[in-house]
HTML snippet that shows the backbone in 3Dmol.js (N, CA, C, O; Angstrom):
<script src="https://3Dmol.org/build/3Dmol-min.js"></script>
<div id="view" style="width:600px;height:400px;position:relative"></div>
<script>
const pdb = `
ATOM      1  N   MET A   1      -3.695  -1.246  -5.644  1.00  0.00           N
ATOM      2  CA  MET A   1      -2.266  -1.205  -5.825  1.00  0.00           C
ATOM      3  C   MET A   1      -1.916  -0.194  -6.912  1.00  0.00           C
ATOM      4  O   MET A   1      -2.637  -0.020  -7.894  1.00  0.00           O
ATOM      5  N   THR A   2      -0.800   0.453  -6.699  1.00  0.00           N
ATOM      6  CA  THR A   2      -0.258   1.337  -7.730  1.00  0.00           C
ATOM      7  C   THR A   2       1.054   0.728  -8.228  1.00  0.00           C
ATOM      8  O   THR A   2       1.704  -0.038  -7.517  1.00  0.00           O
ATOM      9  N   ASP A   3       1.423   1.073  -9.434  1.00  0.00           N
ATOM     10  CA  ASP A   3       2.682   0.589  -9.986  1.00  0.00           C
ATOM     11  C   ASP A   3       3.849   1.021  -9.104  1.00  0.00           C
ATOM     12  O   ASP A   3       4.780   0.253  -8.861  1.00  0.00           O
ATOM     13  N   GLU A   4       3.782   2.274  -8.626  1.00  0.00           N
ATOM     14  CA  GLU A   4       4.857   2.795  -7.787  1.00  0.00           C
ATOM     15  C   GLU A   4       4.974   2.021  -6.475  1.00  0.00           C
ATOM     16  O   GLU A   4       6.081   1.735  -6.018  1.00  0.00           O
ATOM     17  N   PHE A   5       3.833   1.681  -5.869  1.00  0.00           N
ATOM     18  CA  PHE A   5       3.887   0.912  -4.630  1.00  0.00           C
ATOM     19  C   PHE A   5       4.431  -0.484  -4.888  1.00  0.00           C
ATOM     20  O   PHE A   5       5.263  -0.969  -4.122  1.00  0.00           O
ATOM     21  N   LEU A   6       3.982  -1.133  -5.940  1.00  0.00           N
ATOM     22  CA  LEU A   6       4.456  -2.483  -6.238  1.00  0.00           C
ATOM     23  C   LEU A   6       5.965  -2.490  -6.465  1.00  0.00           C
ATOM     24  O   LEU A   6       6.655  -3.409  -6.022  1.00  0.00           O
ATOM     25  N   SER A   7       6.476  -1.478  -7.146  1.00  0.00           N
ATOM     26  CA  SER A   7       7.927  -1.368  -7.353  1.00  0.00           C
ATOM     27  C   SER A   7       8.643  -1.109  -6.034  1.00  0.00           C
ATOM     28  O   SER A   7       9.687  -1.703  -5.763  1.00  0.00           O
ATOM     29  N   PHE A   8       8.084  -0.224  -5.216  1.00  0.00           N
ATOM     30  CA  PHE A   8       8.661   0.073  -3.905  1.00  0.00           C
ATOM     31  C   PHE A   8       8.700  -1.184  -3.043  1.00  0.00           C
ATOM     32  O   PHE A   8       9.725  -1.490  -2.434  1.00  0.00           O
ATOM     33  N   SER A   9       7.605  -1.900  -2.991  1.00  0.00           N
ATOM     34  CA  SER A   9       7.510  -3.095  -2.164  1.00  0.00           C
ATOM     35  C   SER A   9       8.521  -4.155  -2.622  1.00  0.00           C
ATOM     36  O   SER A   9       9.166  -4.804  -1.799  1.00  0.00           O
ATOM     37  N   LYS A  10       8.647  -4.318  -3.918  1.00  0.00           N
ATOM     38  CA  LYS A  10       9.613  -5.293  -4.444  1.00  0.00           C
ATOM     39  C   LYS A  10      11.032  -4.885  -4.065  1.00  0.00           C
ATOM     40  O   LYS A  10      11.846  -5.737  -3.709  1.00  0.00           O
ATOM     41  N   ALA A  11      11.335  -3.601  -4.138  1.00  0.00           N
ATOM     42  CA  ALA A  11      12.668  -3.112  -3.764  1.00  0.00           C
ATOM     43  C   ALA A  11      12.945  -3.329  -2.276  1.00  0.00           C
ATOM     44  O   ALA A  11      14.101  -3.406  -1.861  1.00  0.00           O
ATOM     45  N   GLN A  12      11.879  -3.428  -1.472  1.00  0.00           N
ATOM     46  CA  GLN A  12      12.022  -3.664  -0.037  1.00  0.00           C
ATOM     47  C   GLN A  12      12.079  -5.158   0.287  1.00  0.00           C
ATOM     48  O   GLN A  12      12.194  -5.541   1.451  1.00  0.00           O
ATOM     49  N   GLY A  13      11.999  -5.999  -0.748  1.00  0.00           N
ATOM     50  CA  GLY A  13      12.097  -7.439  -0.545  1.00  0.00           C
ATOM     51  C   GLY A  13      10.756  -8.159  -0.475  1.00  0.00           C
ATOM     52  O   GLY A  13      10.702  -9.338  -0.126  1.00  0.00           O
ATOM     53  N   ASN A  14       9.679  -7.462  -0.803  1.00  0.00           N
ATOM     54  CA  ASN A  14       8.351  -8.083  -0.780  1.00  0.00           C
ATOM     55  C   ASN A  14       7.761  -8.013  -2.189  1.00  0.00           C
ATOM     56  O   ASN A  14       7.037  -7.075  -2.521  1.00  0.00           O
ATOM     57  N   ASP A  15       8.075  -9.000  -3.000  1.00  0.00           N
ATOM     58  CA  ASP A  15       7.626  -9.042  -4.396  1.00  0.00           C
ATOM     59  C   ASP A  15       6.171  -9.493  -4.453  1.00  0.00           C
ATOM     60  O   ASP A  15       5.856 -10.665  -4.247  1.00  0.00           O
ATOM     61  N   LEU A  16       5.302  -8.541  -4.735  1.00  0.00           N
ATOM     62  CA  LEU A  16       3.871  -8.835  -4.847  1.00  0.00           C
ATOM     63  C   LEU A  16       3.434  -8.990  -6.302  1.00  0.00           C
ATOM     64  O   LEU A  16       2.259  -9.242  -6.572  1.00  0.00           O
ATOM     65  N   VAL A  17       4.363  -8.843  -7.235  1.00  0.00           N
ATOM     66  CA  VAL A  17       4.039  -8.879  -8.663  1.00  0.00           C
ATOM     67  C   VAL A  17       4.187 -10.279  -9.256  1.00  0.00           C
ATOM     68  O   VAL A  17       3.369 -10.699 -10.075  1.00  0.00           O
ATOM     69  N   THR A  18       5.208 -10.986  -8.850  1.00  0.00           N
ATOM     70  CA  THR A  18       5.503 -12.291  -9.437  1.00  0.00           C
ATOM     71  C   THR A  18       4.509 -13.344  -8.960  1.00  0.00           C
ATOM     72  O   THR A  18       4.343 -13.544  -7.757  1.00  0.00           O
ATOM     73  N   PRO A  19       3.844 -14.020  -9.906  1.00  0.00           N
ATOM     74  CA  PRO A  19       2.929 -15.099  -9.516  1.00  0.00           C
ATOM     75  C   PRO A  19       3.678 -16.213  -8.794  1.00  0.00           C
ATOM     76  O   PRO A  19       4.816 -16.540  -9.130  1.00  0.00           O
ATOM     77  N   ARG A  20       3.012 -16.789  -7.793  1.00  0.00           N
ATOM     78  CA  ARG A  20       3.564 -17.929  -7.044  1.00  0.00           C
ATOM     79  C   ARG A  20       2.509 -19.025  -7.036  1.00  0.00           C
ATOM     80  O   ARG A  20       1.794 -19.193  -6.048  1.00  0.00           O
ATOM     81  N   PRO A  21       2.406 -19.780  -8.145  1.00  0.00           N
ATOM     82  CA  PRO A  21       1.367 -20.808  -8.251  1.00  0.00           C
ATOM     83  C   PRO A  21       1.381 -21.814  -7.110  1.00  0.00           C
ATOM     84  O   PRO A  21       0.330 -22.310  -6.704  1.00  0.00           O
ATOM     85  N   GLU A  22       2.573 -22.120  -6.588  1.00  0.00           N
ATOM     86  CA  GLU A  22       2.668 -23.099  -5.502  1.00  0.00           C
ATOM     87  C   GLU A  22       1.982 -22.597  -4.228  1.00  0.00           C
ATOM     88  O   GLU A  22       1.644 -23.384  -3.345  1.00  0.00           O
ATOM     89  N   LEU A  23       1.781 -21.274  -4.145  1.00  0.00           N
ATOM     90  CA  LEU A  23       1.073 -20.675  -3.006  1.00  0.00           C
ATOM     91  C   LEU A  23      -0.317 -20.169  -3.410  1.00  0.00           C
ATOM     92  O   LEU A  23      -1.007 -19.503  -2.638  1.00  0.00           O
ATOM     93  N   GLU A  24      -0.700 -20.506  -4.640  1.00  0.00           N
ATOM     94  CA  GLU A  24      -1.973 -20.041  -5.207  1.00  0.00           C
ATOM     95  C   GLU A  24      -2.063 -18.514  -5.197  1.00  0.00           C
ATOM     96  O   GLU A  24      -3.134 -17.948  -4.977  1.00  0.00           O
ATOM     97  N   PHE A  25      -0.927 -17.854  -5.439  1.00  0.00           N
ATOM     98  CA  PHE A  25      -0.852 -16.398  -5.497  1.00  0.00           C
ATOM     99  C   PHE A  25      -0.639 -15.979  -6.941  1.00  0.00           C
ATOM    100  O   PHE A  25       0.389 -16.309  -7.533  1.00  0.00           O
ATOM    101  N   PRO A  26      -1.605 -15.249  -7.525  1.00  0.00           N
ATOM    102  CA  PRO A  26      -1.525 -14.908  -8.940  1.00  0.00           C
ATOM    103  C   PRO A  26      -0.587 -13.745  -9.262  1.00  0.00           C
ATOM    104  O   PRO A  26      -0.303 -13.494 -10.434  1.00  0.00           O
ATOM    105  N   GLY A  27      -0.106 -13.037  -8.250  1.00  0.00           N
ATOM    106  CA  GLY A  27       0.661 -11.813  -8.481  1.00  0.00           C
ATOM    107  C   GLY A  27      -0.301 -10.647  -8.625  1.00  0.00           C
ATOM    108  O   GLY A  27      -1.426 -10.817  -9.095  1.00  0.00           O
ATOM    109  N   LEU A  28       0.134  -9.477  -8.226  1.00  0.00           N
ATOM    110  CA  LEU A  28      -0.717  -8.290  -8.267  1.00  0.00           C
ATOM    111  C   LEU A  28      -0.314  -7.368  -9.403  1.00  0.00           C
ATOM    112  O   LEU A  28       0.829  -7.376  -9.860  1.00  0.00           O
ATOM    113  N   SER A  29      -1.276  -6.577  -9.846  1.00  0.00           N
ATOM    114  CA  SER A  29      -1.070  -5.589 -10.896  1.00  0.00           C
ATOM    115  C   SER A  29      -1.623  -4.257 -10.404  1.00  0.00           C
ATOM    116  O   SER A  29      -2.468  -4.229  -9.509  1.00  0.00           O
ATOM    117  N   PRO A  30      -1.153  -3.152 -10.982  1.00  0.00           N
ATOM    118  CA  PRO A  30      -1.739  -1.863 -10.624  1.00  0.00           C
ATOM    119  C   PRO A  30      -3.264  -1.909 -10.801  1.00  0.00           C
ATOM    120  O   PRO A  30      -3.769  -2.437 -11.791  1.00  0.00           O
ATOM    121  N   GLY A  31      -3.967  -1.359  -9.845  1.00  0.00           N
ATOM    122  CA  GLY A  31      -5.428  -1.358  -9.873  1.00  0.00           C
ATOM    123  C   GLY A  31      -6.055  -2.452  -9.037  1.00  0.00           C
ATOM    124  O   GLY A  31      -7.229  -2.357  -8.679  1.00  0.00           O
ATOM    125  N   ASN A  32      -5.286  -3.502  -8.714  1.00  0.00           N
ATOM    126  CA  ASN A  32      -5.814  -4.567  -7.853  1.00  0.00           C
ATOM    127  C   ASN A  32      -6.045  -4.045  -6.451  1.00  0.00           C
ATOM    128  O   ASN A  32      -5.327  -3.164  -5.977  1.00  0.00           O
ATOM    129  N   ARG A  33      -7.064  -4.600  -5.782  1.00  0.00           N
ATOM    130  CA  ARG A  33      -7.255  -4.343  -4.354  1.00  0.00           C
ATOM    131  C   ARG A  33      -6.584  -5.468  -3.585  1.00  0.00           C
ATOM    132  O   ARG A  33      -6.677  -6.633  -3.970  1.00  0.00           O
ATOM    133  N   TRP A  34      -5.904  -5.115  -2.493  1.00  0.00           N
ATOM    134  CA  TRP A  34      -5.176  -6.095  -1.707  1.00  0.00           C
ATOM    135  C   TRP A  34      -5.152  -5.610  -0.272  1.00  0.00           C
ATOM    136  O   TRP A  34      -4.981  -4.419  -0.015  1.00  0.00           O
ATOM    137  N   CYS A  35      -5.320  -6.520   0.653  1.00  0.00           N
ATOM    138  CA  CYS A  35      -5.237  -6.190   2.072  1.00  0.00           C
ATOM    139  C   CYS A  35      -3.762  -6.039   2.421  1.00  0.00           C
ATOM    140  O   CYS A  35      -3.000  -7.005   2.383  1.00  0.00           O
ATOM    141  N   LEU A  36      -3.384  -4.849   2.751  1.00  0.00           N
ATOM    142  CA  LEU A  36      -1.983  -4.525   2.991  1.00  0.00           C
ATOM    143  C   LEU A  36      -1.725  -4.361   4.472  1.00  0.00           C
ATOM    144  O   LEU A  36      -2.548  -3.784   5.184  1.00  0.00           O
ATOM    145  N   CYS A  37      -0.606  -4.853   4.945  1.00  0.00           N
ATOM    146  CA  CYS A  37      -0.285  -4.688   6.366  1.00  0.00           C
ATOM    147  C   CYS A  37       0.058  -3.224   6.634  1.00  0.00           C
ATOM    148  O   CYS A  37       0.630  -2.536   5.788  1.00  0.00           O
ATOM    149  N   LEU A  38      -0.301  -2.776   7.809  1.00  0.00           N
ATOM    150  CA  LEU A  38      -0.098  -1.385   8.199  1.00  0.00           C
ATOM    151  C   LEU A  38       1.374  -0.987   8.143  1.00  0.00           C
ATOM    152  O   LEU A  38       1.705   0.118   7.712  1.00  0.00           O
ATOM    153  N   GLY A  39       2.244  -1.872   8.571  1.00  0.00           N
ATOM    154  CA  GLY A  39       3.669  -1.553   8.578  1.00  0.00           C
ATOM    155  C   GLY A  39       4.208  -1.195   7.213  1.00  0.00           C
ATOM    156  O   GLY A  39       4.971  -0.239   7.080  1.00  0.00           O
ATOM    157  N   ARG A  40       3.823  -1.951   6.190  1.00  0.00           N
ATOM    158  CA  ARG A  40       4.307  -1.669   4.826  1.00  0.00           C
ATOM    159  C   ARG A  40       3.708  -0.363   4.312  1.00  0.00           C
ATOM    160  O   ARG A  40       4.383   0.405   3.627  1.00  0.00           O
ATOM    161  N   TRP A  41       2.430  -0.107   4.646  1.00  0.00           N
ATOM    162  CA  TRP A  41       1.793   1.134   4.203  1.00  0.00           C
ATOM    163  C   TRP A  41       2.506   2.339   4.831  1.00  0.00           C
ATOM    164  O   TRP A  41       2.792   3.318   4.142  1.00  0.00           O
ATOM    165  N   ILE A  42       2.789   2.265   6.123  1.00  0.00           N
ATOM    166  CA  ILE A  42       3.493   3.362   6.804  1.00  0.00           C
ATOM    167  C   ILE A  42       4.901   3.516   6.227  1.00  0.00           C
ATOM    168  O   ILE A  42       5.386   4.635   6.053  1.00  0.00           O
ATOM    169  N   GLU A  43       5.547   2.403   5.934  1.00  0.00           N
ATOM    170  CA  GLU A  43       6.882   2.444   5.333  1.00  0.00           C
ATOM    171  C   GLU A  43       6.852   3.206   4.007  1.00  0.00           C
ATOM    172  O   GLU A  43       7.740   4.014   3.734  1.00  0.00           O
ATOM    173  N   ALA A  44       5.838   2.952   3.191  1.00  0.00           N
ATOM    174  CA  ALA A  44       5.698   3.665   1.918  1.00  0.00           C
ATOM    175  C   ALA A  44       5.411   5.145   2.160  1.00  0.00           C
ATOM    176  O   ALA A  44       5.950   6.009   1.468  1.00  0.00           O
ATOM    177  N   LEU A  45       4.567   5.430   3.137  1.00  0.00           N
ATOM    178  CA  LEU A  45       4.251   6.823   3.467  1.00  0.00           C
ATOM    179  C   LEU A  45       5.510   7.572   3.899  1.00  0.00           C
ATOM    180  O   LEU A  45       5.775   8.677   3.425  1.00  0.00           O
ATOM    181  N   GLU A  46       6.272   6.976   4.785  1.00  0.00           N
ATOM    182  CA  GLU A  46       7.496   7.616   5.266  1.00  0.00           C
ATOM    183  C   GLU A  46       8.520   7.786   4.142  1.00  0.00           C
ATOM    184  O   GLU A  46       9.240   8.784   4.107  1.00  0.00           O
ATOM    185  N   ALA A  47       8.586   6.830   3.236  1.00  0.00           N
ATOM    186  CA  ALA A  47       9.524   6.922   2.111  1.00  0.00           C
ATOM    187  C   ALA A  47       9.143   8.060   1.165  1.00  0.00           C
ATOM    188  O   ALA A  47      10.016   8.728   0.611  1.00  0.00           O
ATOM    189  N   THR A  48       7.844   8.278   0.984  1.00  0.00           N
ATOM    190  CA  THR A  48       7.447   9.394   0.103  1.00  0.00           C
ATOM    191  C   THR A  48       7.899  10.718   0.697  1.00  0.00           C
ATOM    192  O   THR A  48       8.232  11.652  -0.033  1.00  0.00           O
ATOM    193  N   ARG A  49       7.910  10.795   2.011  1.00  0.00           N
ATOM    194  CA  ARG A  49       8.314  12.035   2.684  1.00  0.00           C
ATOM    195  C   ARG A  49       9.835  12.168   2.742  1.00  0.00           C
ATOM    196  O   ARG A  49      10.374  13.233   2.441  1.00  0.00           O
ATOM    197  N   ALA A  50      10.522  11.109   3.123  1.00  0.00           N
ATOM    198  CA  ALA A  50      11.975  11.173   3.318  1.00  0.00           C
ATOM    199  C   ALA A  50      12.752  11.124   2.004  1.00  0.00           C
ATOM    200  O   ALA A  50      13.763  11.809   1.846  1.00  0.00           O
ATOM    201  N   GLU A  51      12.278  10.322   1.078  1.00  0.00           N
ATOM    202  CA  GLU A  51      13.013  10.115  -0.169  1.00  0.00           C
ATOM    203  C   GLU A  51      12.399  10.853  -1.345  1.00  0.00           C
ATOM    204  O   GLU A  51      12.869  10.747  -2.478  1.00  0.00           O
ATOM    205  N   ARG A  52      11.347  11.599  -1.063  1.00  0.00           N
ATOM    206  CA  ARG A  52      10.642  12.362  -2.104  1.00  0.00           C
ATOM    207  C   ARG A  52      10.186  11.467  -3.266  1.00  0.00           C
ATOM    208  O   ARG A  52      10.320  11.816  -4.438  1.00  0.00           O
ATOM    209  N   LEU A  53       9.650  10.317  -2.900  1.00  0.00           N
ATOM    210  CA  LEU A  53       9.085   9.413  -3.899  1.00  0.00           C
ATOM    211  C   LEU A  53       7.725   9.956  -4.326  1.00  0.00           C
ATOM    212  O   LEU A  53       7.137  10.764  -3.608  1.00  0.00           O
ATOM    213  N   PRO A  54       7.218   9.534  -5.470  1.00  0.00           N
ATOM    214  CA  PRO A  54       5.892   9.986  -5.904  1.00  0.00           C
ATOM    215  C   PRO A  54       4.827   9.651  -4.857  1.00  0.00           C
ATOM    216  O   PRO A  54       4.889   8.600  -4.219  1.00  0.00           O
ATOM    217  N   GLU A  55       3.868  10.530  -4.687  1.00  0.00           N
ATOM    218  CA  GLU A  55       2.797  10.315  -3.715  1.00  0.00           C
ATOM    219  C   GLU A  55       2.047   9.015  -3.990  1.00  0.00           C
ATOM    220  O   GLU A  55       1.491   8.410  -3.073  1.00  0.00           O
ATOM    221  N   THR A  56       2.029   8.588  -5.246  1.00  0.00           N
ATOM    222  CA  THR A  56       1.339   7.346  -5.610  1.00  0.00           C
ATOM    223  C   THR A  56       2.084   6.096  -5.124  1.00  0.00           C
ATOM    224  O   THR A  56       1.618   4.976  -5.330  1.00  0.00           O
ATOM    225  N   THR A  57       3.235   6.290  -4.480  1.00  0.00           N
ATOM    226  CA  THR A  57       3.919   5.159  -3.852  1.00  0.00           C
ATOM    227  C   THR A  57       3.092   4.636  -2.682  1.00  0.00           C
ATOM    228  O   THR A  57       3.173   3.458  -2.334  1.00  0.00           O
ATOM    229  N   VAL A  58       2.294   5.521  -2.075  1.00  0.00           N
ATOM    230  CA  VAL A  58       1.401   5.128  -0.982  1.00  0.00           C
ATOM    231  C   VAL A  58       0.076   4.690  -1.621  1.00  0.00           C
ATOM    232  O   VAL A  58      -0.618   5.513  -2.217  1.00  0.00           O
ATOM    233  N   PRO A  59      -0.280   3.413  -1.505  1.00  0.00           N
ATOM    234  CA  PRO A  59      -1.509   2.965  -2.157  1.00  0.00           C
ATOM    235  C   PRO A  59      -2.743   3.572  -1.497  1.00  0.00           C
ATOM    236  O   PRO A  59      -2.745   3.837  -0.295  1.00  0.00           O
ATOM    237  N   PRO A  60      -3.790   3.789  -2.288  1.00  0.00           N
ATOM    238  CA  PRO A  60      -5.029   4.332  -1.741  1.00  0.00           C
ATOM    239  C   PRO A  60      -5.637   3.399  -0.690  1.00  0.00           C
ATOM    240  O   PRO A  60      -5.467   2.181  -0.733  1.00  0.00           O
ATOM    241  N   VAL A  61      -6.345   4.012   0.242  1.00  0.00           N
ATOM    242  CA  VAL A  61      -6.962   3.278   1.350  1.00  0.00           C
ATOM    243  C   VAL A  61      -8.476   3.248   1.166  1.00  0.00           C
ATOM    244  O   VAL A  61      -9.100   4.288   0.953  1.00  0.00           O
ATOM    245  N   VAL A  62      -9.060   2.067   1.247  1.00  0.00           N
ATOM    246  CA  VAL A  62     -10.516   1.932   1.259  1.00  0.00           C
ATOM    247  C   VAL A  62     -10.917   2.090   2.722  1.00  0.00           C
ATOM    248  O   VAL A  62     -10.827   1.143   3.503  1.00  0.00           O
ATOM    249  N   LEU A  63     -11.354   3.277   3.081  1.00  0.00           N
ATOM    250  CA  LEU A  63     -11.614   3.587   4.489  1.00  0.00           C
ATOM    251  C   LEU A  63     -12.629   2.645   5.117  1.00  0.00           C
ATOM    252  O   LEU A  63     -12.470   2.245   6.271  1.00  0.00           O
ATOM    253  N   GLU A  64     -13.661   2.289   4.378  1.00  0.00           N
ATOM    254  CA  GLU A  64     -14.706   1.409   4.910  1.00  0.00           C
ATOM    255  C   GLU A  64     -14.189   0.008   5.216  1.00  0.00           C
ATOM    256  O   GLU A  64     -14.802  -0.728   5.988  1.00  0.00           O
ATOM    257  N   ALA A  65     -13.064  -0.360   4.613  1.00  0.00           N
ATOM    258  CA  ALA A  65     -12.496  -1.690   4.808  1.00  0.00           C
ATOM    259  C   ALA A  65     -11.280  -1.667   5.735  1.00  0.00           C
ATOM    260  O   ALA A  65     -10.585  -2.672   5.888  1.00  0.00           O
ATOM    261  N   THR A  66     -11.034  -0.515   6.350  1.00  0.00           N
ATOM    262  CA  THR A  66      -9.858  -0.346   7.195  1.00  0.00           C
ATOM    263  C   THR A  66     -10.246  -0.482   8.661  1.00  0.00           C
ATOM    264  O   THR A  66     -11.208   0.135   9.120  1.00  0.00           O
ATOM    265  N   ASN A  67      -9.496  -1.286   9.380  1.00  0.00           N
ATOM    266  CA  ASN A  67      -9.780  -1.499  10.793  1.00  0.00           C
ATOM    267  C   ASN A  67      -9.550  -0.210  11.581  1.00  0.00           C
ATOM    268  O   ASN A  67      -8.574   0.503  11.347  1.00  0.00           O
ATOM    269  N   GLU A  68     -10.435   0.077  12.494  1.00  0.00           N
ATOM    270  CA  GLU A  68     -10.370   1.284  13.316  1.00  0.00           C
ATOM    271  C   GLU A  68      -9.065   1.367  14.115  1.00  0.00           C
ATOM    272  O   GLU A  68      -8.604   2.465  14.426  1.00  0.00           O
ATOM    273  N   ALA A  69      -8.477   0.238  14.443  1.00  0.00           N
ATOM    274  CA  ALA A  69      -7.235   0.218  15.209  1.00  0.00           C
ATOM    275  C   ALA A  69      -6.079   0.909  14.473  1.00  0.00           C
ATOM    276  O   ALA A  69      -5.091   1.291  15.100  1.00  0.00           O
ATOM    277  N   VAL A  70      -6.195   1.069  13.165  1.00  0.00           N
ATOM    278  CA  VAL A  70      -5.169   1.771  12.394  1.00  0.00           C
ATOM    279  C   VAL A  70      -4.996   3.197  12.924  1.00  0.00           C
ATOM    280  O   VAL A  70      -3.914   3.775  12.829  1.00  0.00           O
ATOM    281  N   LEU A  71      -6.064   3.753  13.479  1.00  0.00           N
ATOM    282  CA  LEU A  71      -6.003   5.122  13.997  1.00  0.00           C
ATOM    283  C   LEU A  71      -5.041   5.257  15.174  1.00  0.00           C
ATOM    284  O   LEU A  71      -4.679   6.372  15.550  1.00  0.00           O
ATOM    285  N   ASP A  72      -4.626   4.144  15.756  1.00  0.00           N
ATOM    286  CA  ASP A  72      -3.611   4.188  16.809  1.00  0.00           C
ATOM    287  C   ASP A  72      -2.238   4.530  16.235  1.00  0.00           C
ATOM    288  O   ASP A  72      -1.346   4.958  16.967  1.00  0.00           O
ATOM    289  N   SER A  73      -2.067   4.342  14.918  1.00  0.00           N
ATOM    290  CA  SER A  73      -0.765   4.549  14.271  1.00  0.00           C
ATOM    291  C   SER A  73      -0.769   5.643  13.214  1.00  0.00           C
ATOM    292  O   SER A  73       0.266   6.248  12.937  1.00  0.00           O
ATOM    293  N   VAL A  74      -1.934   5.898  12.625  1.00  0.00           N
ATOM    294  CA  VAL A  74      -2.044   6.872  11.538  1.00  0.00           C
ATOM    295  C   VAL A  74      -3.242   7.767  11.832  1.00  0.00           C
ATOM    296  O   VAL A  74      -4.328   7.280  12.148  1.00  0.00           O
ATOM    297  N   ASP A  75      -3.039   9.077  11.726  1.00  0.00           N
ATOM    298  CA  ASP A  75      -4.164   9.962  12.011  1.00  0.00           C
ATOM    299  C   ASP A  75      -5.179   9.947  10.864  1.00  0.00           C
ATOM    300  O   ASP A  75      -4.842   9.665   9.715  1.00  0.00           O
ATOM    301  N   LEU A  76      -6.406  10.252  11.205  1.00  0.00           N
ATOM    302  CA  LEU A  76      -7.507  10.189  10.251  1.00  0.00           C
ATOM    303  C   LEU A  76      -7.271  11.105   9.057  1.00  0.00           C
ATOM    304  O   LEU A  76      -7.602  10.742   7.928  1.00  0.00           O
ATOM    305  N   GLU A  77      -6.717  12.262   9.283  1.00  0.00           N
ATOM    306  CA  GLU A  77      -6.465  13.201   8.188  1.00  0.00           C
ATOM    307  C   GLU A  77      -5.537  12.593   7.133  1.00  0.00           C
ATOM    308  O   GLU A  77      -5.750  12.766   5.933  1.00  0.00           O
ATOM    309  N   THR A  78      -4.512  11.883   7.592  1.00  0.00           N
ATOM    310  CA  THR A  78      -3.587  11.234   6.653  1.00  0.00           C
ATOM    311  C   THR A  78      -4.303  10.137   5.883  1.00  0.00           C
ATOM    312  O   THR A  78      -4.138  10.020   4.669  1.00  0.00           O
ATOM    313  N   LEU A  79      -5.097   9.332   6.581  1.00  0.00           N
ATOM    314  CA  LEU A  79      -5.856   8.283   5.891  1.00  0.00           C
ATOM    315  C   LEU A  79      -6.807   8.888   4.865  1.00  0.00           C
ATOM    316  O   LEU A  79      -6.903   8.407   3.736  1.00  0.00           O
ATOM    317  N   GLU A  80      -7.499   9.932   5.260  1.00  0.00           N
ATOM    318  CA  GLU A  80      -8.464  10.565   4.345  1.00  0.00           C
ATOM    319  C   GLU A  80      -7.752  11.159   3.130  1.00  0.00           C
ATOM    320  O   GLU A  80      -8.308  11.173   2.032  1.00  0.00           O
ATOM    321  N   SER A  81      -6.533  11.647   3.320  1.00  0.00           N
ATOM    322  CA  SER A  81      -5.811  12.222   2.173  1.00  0.00           C
ATOM    323  C   SER A  81      -5.361  11.136   1.196  1.00  0.00           C
ATOM    324  O   SER A  81      -4.981  11.435   0.064  1.00  0.00           O
ATOM    325  N   HIS A  82      -5.403   9.877   1.634  1.00  0.00           N
ATOM    326  CA  HIS A  82      -5.049   8.748   0.765  1.00  0.00           C
ATOM    327  C   HIS A  82      -6.253   7.843   0.501  1.00  0.00           C
ATOM    328  O   HIS A  82      -6.098   6.685   0.114  1.00  0.00           O
ATOM    329  N   ALA A  83      -7.431   8.374   0.711  1.00  0.00           N
ATOM    330  CA  ALA A  83      -8.652   7.574   0.533  1.00  0.00           C
ATOM    331  C   ALA A  83      -8.865   7.213  -0.929  1.00  0.00           C
ATOM    332  O   ALA A  83      -8.612   8.013  -1.831  1.00  0.00           O
ATOM    333  N   TYR A  84      -9.325   6.017  -1.136  1.00  0.00           N
ATOM    334  CA  TYR A  84      -9.661   5.517  -2.472  1.00  0.00           C
ATOM    335  C   TYR A  84     -10.968   6.163  -2.929  1.00  0.00           C
ATOM    336  O   TYR A  84     -11.969   6.123  -2.213  1.00  0.00           O
ATOM    337  N   ASP A  85     -10.953   6.749  -4.107  1.00  0.00           N
ATOM    338  CA  ASP A  85     -12.160   7.327  -4.692  1.00  0.00           C
ATOM    339  C   ASP A  85     -12.647   6.418  -5.802  1.00  0.00           C
ATOM    340  O   ASP A  85     -12.062   6.368  -6.884  1.00  0.00           O
ATOM    341  N   ALA A  86     -13.720   5.703  -5.525  1.00  0.00           N
ATOM    342  CA  ALA A  86     -14.252   4.783  -6.540  1.00  0.00           C
ATOM    343  C   ALA A  86     -15.291   5.470  -7.395  1.00  0.00           C
ATOM    344  O   ALA A  86     -15.850   4.854  -8.302  1.00  0.00           O
TER     345      ALA A  86
END
`;
const viewer = $3Dmol.createViewer("view");
viewer.addModel(pdb, "pdb");
viewer.setStyle({}, {cartoon: {color: "spectrum"}});
viewer.zoomTo();
viewer.render();
</script>
């Protein structure tokens, strides 16, 4: 997670920062790894292009942990340009 993505997601109505103990959700911080739905990731990608948001609004992708079916919606070059470098 990046700070920019967490802020973007919260502005879209998906608050991933605030802890929700009743759901056993601790809240996320920049640097956390989280399984993100493809729709939200694409939404962030499109917003960086349309609204000129910082590129870090699109969280890095752990390619080895990404389902191959994502390639039906996002080309490999785009995924590789957002690959997580550990």
